[in-house]
C-alpha positions in Angstrom: -39.0 -1.8 -31.3 -37.5 -2.8 -34.5 -33.8 -2.2 -34.9 -31.9 -1.2 -38.2 -30.0 -3.5 -40.1 -27.5 -2.9 -42.5 -25.7 -6.0 -44.6 -21.8 -5.1 -44.5 -19.4 -7.1 -47.0 -17.1 -9.9 -45.0 -13.8 -8.0 -45.8 -11.7 -10.8 -45.5 -9.7 -11.7 -48.5 -9.4 -14.7 -50.2 -6.0 -14.8 -51.2 -4.7 -15.9 -54.3 -2.2 -18.7 -54.9 0.0 -17.3 -57.1 3.0 -19.8 -58.4 6.6 -18.6 -58.2 8.9 -18.9 -61.2 10.2 -22.3 -59.4 6.9 -23.7 -58.8 5.4 -23.2 -62.2 8.3 -24.7 -64.2 7.5 -27.6 -61.8 4.3 -27.1 -62.7 4.5 -27.6 -66.4 6.8 -30.4 -66.0 4.4 -32.5 -63.8 1.4 -31.9 -66.3 3.3 -31.8 -69.8 4.8 -35.2 -68.8 1.8 -37.3 -69.5 0.0 -38.6 -73.0 -2.5 -36.3 -72.9 -0.4 -33.6 -74.6 1.4 -36.5 -76.3 5.2 -35.1 -76.7 4.4 -31.2 -76.6 6.9 -28.1 -77.5 6.5 -25.7 -74.6 8.0 -22.2 -72.9 6.9 -20.4 -70.4 8.7 -16.7 -69.9 8.7 -14.3 -67.1 8.3 -11.1 -69.2 10.0 -9.0 -66.7 13.1 -10.6 -66.8 12.6 -12.3 -70.3 14.2 -15.3 -68.7 12.8 -18.6 -69.9 11.2 -20.3 -66.5 10.7 -23.5 -68.1 10.7 -25.3 -71.6 10.3 -28.7 -73.3 11.8 -29.6 -77.1 11.1 -25.8 -77.3 13.5 -25.4 -80.6 11.2 -28.1 -82.3 9.7 -26.9 -85.5 6.0 -27.5 -85.1 3.1 -26.9 -86.8 0.7 -23.8 -85.4 -2.6 -23.8 -86.9 -4.2 -20.5 -86.1 -1.2 -19.5 -83.7 0.5 -17.8 -86.5 -2.5 -15.2 -86.9 -0.5 -13.6 -84.1 2.3 -13.5 -86.7 -0.2 -12.2 -89.4 -1.7 -9.1 -87.2 2.0 -8.1 -85.8 3.0 -7.8 -89.6 -0.1 -5.5 -90.4 0.8 -3.2 -87.5 4.8 -2.8 -88.2 3.8 -2.2 -92.1 0.0 -0.4 -92.2 -1.7 2.1 -90.2 -4.0 1.1 -87.3 -6.4 3.1 -88.0 -6.6 2.3 -91.9 -10.1 1.6 -93.6 -11.0 0.2 -96.8 -13.5 1.5 -98.9 -15.4 -0.3 -102.1 -18.5 1.3 -104.2 -20.4 0.1 -107.2 -21.0 2.6 -110.0 -23.4 2.1 -113.1 -20.8 2.9 -116.1 -20.7 5.7 -118.2 -20.7 3.2 -121.1 -23.5 1.1 -122.0 -24.0 -1.8 -120.3 -21.6 -1.1 -118.3 -20.4 -1.5 -114.5 -17.5 -0.4 -112.4 -16.5 -1.6 -109.2 -13.9 0.7 -107.6 -12.4 -1.4 -104.8 -9.2 -1.0 -102.6 -8.5 -4.4 -101.4 -10.9 -4.7 -98.6 -10.4 -7.6 -96.7 -13.6 -7.2 -94.6 -15.8 -7.9 -97.2 -17.4 -11.1 -96.9 -17.6 -13.6 -99.2 -21.4 -14.8 -97.5 -24.6 -12.6 -97.3 -25.7 -13.9 -94.3 -22.6 -13.9 -92.2 -21.9 -10.3 -93.4 -25.6 -9.4 -92.4 -24.8 -10.8 -88.9 -21.7 -8.6 -88.5 -22.7 -5.7 -90.3 -20.0 -6.3 -93.0 -20.9 -5.7 -96.3 -20.5 -8.7 -98.6 -20.0 -9.6 -102.5 -23.2 -10.8 -103.0 -25.0 -7.5 -101.9 -22.4 -5.7 -104.3 -23.8 -8.3 -107.2 -27.8 -8.6 -106.3 -27.4 -4.2 -106.2 -25.3 -3.7 -109.2 -27.2 -6.0 -111.7 -30.5 -4.7 -110.3 -28.9 -1.0 -111.3 -27.9 -2.2 -114.5 -31.2 -3.4 -115.3 -32.2 -0.2 -114.5 -30.2 1.8 -116.7 -30.4 -0.2 -119.7 -34.2 -1.5 -120.6 -32.9 -3.7 -123.1 -30.8 -7.2 -123.3 -27.9 -7.0 -121.1 -26.5 -10.5 -122.2 -23.5 -9.3 -123.0 -22.3 -6.2 -120.7 -18.7 -5.3 -119.3 -17.4 -4.9 -115.9 -14.7 -2.6 -115.2 -13.1 -3.1 -111.8 -10.1 -2.0 -109.9 -8.3 -3.7 -106.5 -10.1 -6.3 -105.8 -9.4 -9.8 -105.2 -9.1 -12.7 -107.7 -11.6 -14.9 -105.9 -13.8 -11.8 -105.7 -13.4 -11.4 -109.4 -14.3 -15.1 -110.0 -17.4 -14.9 -108.1 -19.0 -11.3 -109.4 -18.5 -13.5 -112.9 -20.0 -16.7 -112.1 -22.8 -14.9 -110.7 -23.8 -12.2 -113.6 -23.6 -15.6 -115.6 -26.1 -17.8 -113.6 -28.4 -15.2 -114.2 -28.0 -14.7 -118.2 -25.1 -12.0 -118.0 -22.4 -12.9 -120.0 -20.1 -10.4 -118.2 -16.7 -9.7 -119.6 -14.0 -8.5 -116.4 -11.9 -5.9 -117.3 -9.3 -4.7 -114.8 -8.8 -0.7 -114.8 -6.5 1.3 -112.5 -8.2 3.4 -109.8 -8.1 6.4 -111.9 -9.5 4.7 -114.8 -12.4 3.2 -112.7 -13.0 6.5 -111.3 -13.2 7.8 -115.1 -15.5 5.3 -116.0 -18.2 5.2 -113.4 -21.4 7.6 -113.6 -23.7 7.0 -110.9 -23.0 5.3 -107.5 -24.8 2.2 -107.1 -23.5 1.8 -103.2 -20.5 2.0 -101.1 -19.0 0.5 -97.9 -16.5 1.4 -95.7 -14.3 -1.0 -93.4 -13.9 -0.6 -89.9 -10.4 0.6 -88.6 -7.3 -2.1 -89.4 -7.3 -2.5 -85.7 -10.6 -3.8 -85.2 -10.6 -6.1 -88.2 -7.4 -7.4 -86.5 -9.5 -7.8 -83.2 -12.0 -9.6 -84.8 -9.6 -11.8 -86.5 -7.9 -13.0 -83.5 -10.8 -13.5 -81.5 -13.1 -15.4 -83.6 -9.3 -16.6 -85.5 -11.2 -15.2 -89.0 -9.4 -17.1 -91.8 -10.1 -15.3 -94.8 -9.5 -12.3 -92.9 -6.6 -13.2 -92.0 -5.3 -14.0 -95.4 -5.7 -11.0 -97.2 -4.4 -8.8 -94.2 -1.4 -10.3 -94.0 -1.1 -10.1 -98.1 -1.8 -6.2 -97.4 0.9 -5.6 -94.7 3.3 -8.2 -97.3 2.3 -5.8 -100.2 2.8 -2.7 -97.6 6.3 -4.2 -96.8 7.3 -4.2 -100.3 7.0 -7.9 -100.8 4.3 -9.9 -102.9 0.4 -10.0 -102.2 0.8 -13.9 -102.1 1.9 -16.5 -100.1 5.6 -15.8 -101.1 5.5 -12.7 -100.1 4.0 -13.0 -96.5 7.0 -15.7 -96.0 9.6 -13.1 -96.7 7.3 -10.3 -94.4 7.5 -12.4 -91.5 10.8 -13.2 -91.8 11.8 -9.3 -91.8 9.2 -9.0 -89.2 11.4 -11.6 -87.0 14.5 -10.0 -87.9 13.2 -6.5 -87.3 12.4 -7.4 -83.8 15.4 -9.6 -82.7 13.7 -12.9 -82.9 15.2 -15.9 -83.9 13.5 -17.1 -87.3 15.5 -20.2 -87.8 12.7 -23.4 -87.9 9.9 -20.9 -89.9 8.3 -22.3 -92.7 5.6 -20.5 -94.0 2.7 -21.7 -96.4 0.0 -19.5 -95.9 -1.1 -17.1 -93.1 -3.7 -18.4 -91.3 -2.4 -21.3 -89.9 -5.0 -23.3 -92.4 -1.5 -24.9 -93.9 -0.5 -28.2 -92.4 2.9 -27.3 -93.8 3.8 -24.1 -91.8 6.3 -24.7 -89.0 7.5 -22.5 -86.0 9.1 -23.2 -83.0 7.6 -22.8 -79.7 10.6 -20.4 -78.6 10.3 -18.2 -81.5 6.4 -18.1 -80.2 7.5 -17.1 -77.1 10.2 -14.3 -77.8 7.9 -12.8 -79.9 4.9 -12.6 -77.4 7.7 -11.0 -75.7 8.7 -8.8 -77.8 5.5 -7.3 -78.3 3.7 -7.1 -74.8 4.7 -3.8 -73.3 5.1 -1.9 -77.2 1.9 0.3 -77.7 2.1 -0.5 -81.5 0.4 -3.9 -80.7 -2.0 -3.1 -78.1 -4.8 -3.9 -80.3 -3.5 -7.1 -81.0 -3.4 -8.1 -77.3 -6.6 -6.5 -76.9 -8.1 -9.4 -79.8 -6.4 -12.1 -77.8 -9.1 -14.4 -76.5 -10.1 -14.2 -72.7 -10.4 -17.7 -71.3 -14.2 -18.5 -70.7 -15.3 -15.1 -71.6 -14.8 -14.3 -75.7 -14.3 -15.8 -78.9 -12.4 -19.3 -79.3 -11.6 -19.3 -75.8 -15.1 -18.5 -74.7 -16.1 -22.2 -73.9 -13.0 -22.9 -72.4 -11.8 -23.6 -68.9 -15.8 -23.3 -67.1 -15.9 -26.6 -66.4 -12.1 -27.9 -66.7 -10.4 -24.7 -64.6 -13.0 -22.3 -63.4 -10.3 -20.3 -61.3 -8.7 -19.4 -64.6 -11.7 -17.5 -66.3 -10.6 -14.4 -67.4 -7.3 -14.5 -66.3 -5.4 -16.0 -69.6 -5.7 -14.1 -72.7 -4.2 -16.3 -75.5 -4.4 -17.6 -79.7 -5.7 -20.8 -80.1 -4.6 -23.1 -82.7 -6.6 -26.2 -83.9 -6.3 -28.8 -86.6 -6.6 -32.2 -87.1 -4.8 -34.1 -84.3 -3.5 -30.2 -83.0 -4.2 -28.3 -79.9 -2.2 -25.1 -79.3 -2.5 -22.1 -77.0 0.0 -19.3 -76.8 -0.6 -16.0 -75.0 -0.3 -14.8 -71.2 -1.2 -15.6 -68.1 -2.4 -13.6 -64.8 -0.6 -14.9 -61.6 -1.5 -12.7 -58.8 1.3 -9.4 -59.4 2.9 -11.8 -62.1 2.3 -12.1 -65.5 3.5 -15.5 -67.5 4.1 -15.8 -71.1 3.3 -19.4 -72.5 3.6 -21.2 -75.5 1.8 -25.2 -76.0 2.3 -26.8 -79.2 0.6 -29.8 -79.0 0.7 -31.2 -82.9 1.2 -35.0 -82.6 -2.2 -35.8 -81.4 -3.9 -38.5 -82.4 -6.8 -37.3 -85.2 -9.8 -37.9 -82.8 -12.1 -35.4 -81.4 -11.3 -37.1 -78.3 -7.7 -36.8 -78.2 -7.8 -33.0 -79.1 -11.1 -32.2 -76.4 -8.6 -34.0 -73.9 -5.9 -31.7 -74.6 -7.6 -28.9 -74.6 -8.6 -29.9 -71.4 -5.1 -30.3 -70.1 -4.1 -27.6 -71.1 -6.8 -26.0 -69.5 -6.1 -27.2 -66.3 -1.8 -26.5 -66.8 -3.0 -23.0 -66.7 -5.5 -23.1 -63.8 -2.4 -24.3 -62.0 -0.9 -20.9 -62.6 -3.6 -18.9 -63.0 -4.3 -16.3 -59.8 -6.0 -12.9 -59.6 -4.2 -10.0 -58.3 -7.1 -8.5 -56.5 -8.3 -10.4 -53.8 -12.0 -12.0 -54.2 -14.2 -11.0 -51.5 -17.0 -13.5 -50.0 -20.7 -12.8 -51.5 -22.5 -13.5 -48.3 -22.6 -10.5 -46.2 -22.2 -10.2 -42.5 -25.4 -8.0 -40.4 -24.7 -5.4 -38.2 -27.2 -3.6 -35.8 -27.0 -0.6 -35.5 -30.5 1.3 -35.0 -33.9 0.4 -34.2 -35.8 0.0 -37.3 -35.5 -3.2 -39.4 -35.0 -3.1 -43.4 -33.7 -5.2 -45.8 -32.0 -4.5 -49.4 
């Protein structure tokens, strides 16, 4: 007679080799000492105690690149409602040969129609094409000299709309009006678009390091904080954010909100303290959730897979890349511990080889620290004979 065989997993755990703070410090000291990171600025913090585990040139002002997006997201979640949405609508105007665009400074509005379609976003080209078609339909004669009234649009969007119509033979006069005036001048709706909630947009901006989206959200945060809707306002807002959270702003120089400017400056210690302050504050849950995950999502989806596969899924951090710069700042799981880390390598040779080597080095450093909390089980089952009929599954 045949025997019944069940496959039962071997439950002997493969223990995670999590490092204690002393060994973490030794690991960082050893692996940042070489030439790969070219005099980096580094800090490692134990969030349980708030103590600095390791630091190297931590107070040196450095170029943040897109690590600065953490500051922008923090400001947005302090001064704006996380569930806020933005609406943009286009209308045929009550006046002859006129259109009305009722805006709300929607940061989600894309400048590219192809990008917008891929992401399910509304775009300026979509508004342009639909508005031009509606204008022609409402005005059978010549529309060469027309007027477009608008409220709460970015100047770049206004310029693009004007150029679009001019290229198609319509000399559109762009007239800025108040929201109330825009409503009064509107007759028949052409289209309307609602953005996702602010917290969703922030998650996208952080995961994929979207520069334009970050710039626009940061300016909205600046406006909400009572400062101008420009780079100067953003700089003032960031100063206020750090002061409010009890983070030293010494060394902070802000020229934009996305990190594209090479004139921006932050310190590794400052970023580390900011990451510590927001870690367990529920206001910033969407920020933490939006950080790319090693080997899994966003700008880290291709990292760690070959360089430190043991760290896949265990690092949640913001990348920062410019020519000669390869930064990473965030959180790494280390067994029953978690560490905050900031690595700013902004003095690299401006070659793709140097930058690739630096990123791989950062991955390997974190690979030495990262360890899962739960034990890892082997995938091969053991066979146990318990009956008289053989089966497989």
